[in-house]
N, C-alpha and C positions, 0 to 999 in steps of 0.2 A: 445638585446637578453641576456638572463640570463647567468650567469657563468656556470650553469649546462648544458645548451644547447651548449655552446662553447666547454666544455670538451667532450660532447657527439659527436660533429662534429669531433673533433680531434681524438677521439677513433675510430670512423667509418672510417675516412681517413687512420689511421694507419693499421687497420685490412684489409682494401681493398688493401693497398700496400703489406702487408705480404702475403695475400692469392693470390695475383697476381702471386706469385712464387710457393706457396704451392699447390694452386688449390685444396683445401681440403674441404672448407666449402662454397665456392662460394660467399664470401663477395665482390669480385671484380665484380661480375655479375651486370649489370646495374639495373635489377629489384630488386635485393637484396639491393645493396648499396643505390639506390634511395629511396626505402621504409624506410631503416634505417635512412637516412638523414631526411626524412619527419617525422619520429617518434621523433627524437631528437629536431627538430625545431618546431614541433607542427602543421605541415601541411602535414598530411599523404597522402591525396588525390593527392596533387601536386607531392609528391615524387613518388607515384606509377605511375602516368601518365608519368612523365619524365623518370622514369626507364624503363617502358615498351616501350616507344618510342626509347630510346637509345639502348635497347636490340635488336631491329630490325636493328639499324644502325651498331652495332658492331658484327654482326653475322660472317662476313668474316674476322675479325681481329684476326689473329693467327700467331704465330711465326713459320716460316718454315726455317729449317736449322739455319744458322747464321743470317738470317734477323730478325730484331726486328720490330714487328708490332706497330702501334699506341697504346698508353697506355689506357686501358679501365678504370682503377681505377680512375685516375685523371680526365678523360673525363666525369665521372659520378658525383663524389663527389663535385668537384668545381662548375659545373653548378647547381647541386641540392641545394647547399647552396644559390646561387643567386636566384633561383626560389622559394625555400621553406622558405628561411630565411627572414630577415627584408626587404631586397630589393624588394622581390615579383616581380621579372622580369617575363615577359610572357613566357609561355612554349616554344613557337617557338624560342625565343631568347636563352633559355637554350639549346635547341637541336643544334642550330647553334654554340653556344660557345663551345660545346663539341669537335668540330674538332680542334680548336687551342689549347685547353687544352690537347687533346690527343697527339698532336705533341710536346708540351712542355714535357709531361710525357714520350714520346718516347726518347727525348734527355736525360732526367734525368735517364731513364732506362739504356741507353748505358753507362752513366757516372758511375752509381752504379755498373754495371757489370764489368767495368774496375777495379774499386776499389776492388771488390770481387775477381777478378782473381789474383790480387796482394796478397790479404789476403790468398788465397789458397796456393800460393807458400810459404808464411811465415809459414803457418800451417804445410806444408810438411817438412820444415826444423826443426820445433819444434818436430814433430813426430819422425823424424830421430834421434833427440837428446834424445828421450825417454819421451817426454811430451805428452802422449796420450790424456790428458784432453783438449788439445788445439783444438782437432777436434770438440768437443761439443761447445766449446767457439766460434770457427770460424763459425759454423752453426748458432748459436744464434745471433752473431754480423751481419752476412749477412742478417738475417731476419729483424733485427732492421734497417739496412740501407734501406732495401726495404720498410719498413713501413714509415720511415722518408722521403723517396722519394715522398710520397703523402701527408704526414701530414704537412711538412714544407710549401709547396705552399698553402695549405688550410689555415694554420695559418697566412701566409702573406695576404691572401685574407680576413680573418676575421679582420685584422687590418685596412682595408680600410673603412672609414666612409660610412654608408648607404646612407647618403644624397649625397655624391659625386657620388656613383654608380647610384643613381636615376637621378641626374642632367646630367650625361653623357648619360644615356639612353634617357633623354628628349631632348637632342640635336640631336639625330639620326633622320634623315628625315623619313617621313611617308612611302615613297616608299621602304625604306630599311626594315623597320619592316614588311610591307606587303609582300615583297619578301621573308623574313625569314619564314613567315607563310606558304607561298606556298611551299618553299623548305622543310619545315618540312613534309608536305604531300608526296612530292616526295621521301624523304629519307625513310619514312615508306614503301612506295610501293617498293622501291629497296630492302629493307630487306625481304619483303614477296616474291619477285621474287627470291632472293637467296635461301630462304627455299624451294621454289617449284623446283628450278633447282637441288638442292641436293637430293630431294626425288622423282623426276619425273620418274616414271616407269609406264608401262602399267597396272600393278596391282593396283596402287594407284590413278591414274587419276579419276576413277569413284567416289572414296571417296572425292576427292577434289571438283568435281562438285556437289556432294550431300551436302557437307558442305556449299558450296557457295549458293546453293538454300535454305537451311535451314536458313542461316544467313539473307536472304532477308525477311523471315517471321517475321513480327514485333511483333507477339504475343509470340515469344520465347525469353526468357532471356538468359544471358550468362551462368547461372547455368544450365538451361535446355539443352542448346547446349553442354555444357561440359558433362552432363550425357548421352546424345545421343552418343557423340563421344566415351565415355568410354564403353558404352554397345556394340557399333559396334566393338571396338578393342577387347573386350573379346570374342565376337562371332567369329571374324576372327581368333584369336589365337587358340581358342578351335577347330575350324573347320580344321585349318592347322595341328594341332597336331594329329587329328584323321586320316587325309589323308596320313600322312607320313608312308611309309612301314616299317615294323620292320627291324632293321639293324642286319645283321648276322656278327659275328666276323670272319674276315678272319684269324686271328691268331689261333682260335680254329680249323678251317679246316686244317691249316698247321700242327697243332699238331696231328690231327687225321691221316693225311697221314703219318706222321713220325712214329706214333704207328704201323700202318699197315706194314710199311717197316721193323720195328724192329721185329714184330711177324714173318714175312716171313724169317728173318734171323735165 
């Protein structure tokens, strides 16, 4: 792989780690990170397929309270390099490898957050001493640490020779790779089930069955299905807005009552 592609992989990994905290440009989202890794490695189709598969896997990964969820950024960037890069591992293997990389990223996330908590206390002491510029410096340093959390493991992965990765995969028994292929399909199904569970209402079930029926029509492409879905969404939103009764401001009514009482006085 060329030096430009290596630099591109490191940049994508850094941005995915940073945006895992900022959550501003969605660089950490699997469909985005996988596509970007496919662009820099020269295999866009594999990056999109892997990113879309992992997008369904990571739907339920979210931080709740003090609990740290598995890391999405490292779970996408590292397998994307193995699938889209010179190793050219199968897609099913990339999806399966996302889980251990996510757990590694989870441990690194906890470590970085502990470092950042100490950094915050140091910044507080500096601010108390009158050094207000340390607030900006602390924010930037925290973001750099989050980016390095993903970039450093990917850099170590880039140092492993491609021949060694391929030889290790060649030693894996066939029943394991076949099992990974089956598990990939199950993981995607679980992702779809999670989406359905989150949006399952009496009003939305008819649209689900309608989309399921339209998807079975072989003559319809993904573009046509997307246009049909967009048209239905526009119709539903327009119809719902027309059916809503005009809202009367209760505050205005209270003011009118107050005016009447003042006139009576």
